[in-house]
C-alpha angles and dihedrals in degrees: 000000000000123000095253093056091049090048091050091050092052091050093045092050091057099049121105092229093155088073092064121096090226135048121266121181138160091285097057099023093107090052089061092057093044092049093049091048092050091047094052092048089049092047091050093048092048092048091055090064088076114069090201094053091043089056093046092048096042094096136017089241093056092044094052091048092047092051092052091049094044093048092049090050093051092047092047091239124144114243130190136182091260093055092047089051089054093049095044094040097159088078128060122254088242092056093047092046092051092050092050092046090050089049090050092052090051092049091244092118127032130200113230134173112253093262091057099256119125110273125235097175106090090208093063108076107165100170121220134171113251117258090249091053091050091050093045093049095046093046090048089054092045087056088052092052091047092051093048090050090053092050091049091049092050091049091054092062 
């Protein structure tokens, strides 16, 4: 057996294929990798259509900050620069603060009072994603689910 086939067998033997909603075996194992690669390229290309998402995804730092802000928004929790700095502790408060301030200037993030009304007190800085950013992120993920569903359907035939 050649080295590539042995390598493929070792990789295949370590995959958690039982978690998939469709059957993958040695015959269609390579199709799984190709499909995943195509999906991620498509997701990335679709994500670029949104300037706001492109900005949020442009660096790992910005992505981690965005995910903290988005998650807090969806849970209805207040979130502030200080809390984000604690949760994303590998970066300095100054770095996190600058990214959030840049996002605010671009309209990517908005500062709202905890009850959701626009804030006038400069000391209250409950950070939220803009409505456009929320829509773009959710639609991008809906496209991902739709694409995965199509791949699953095509693998069942």
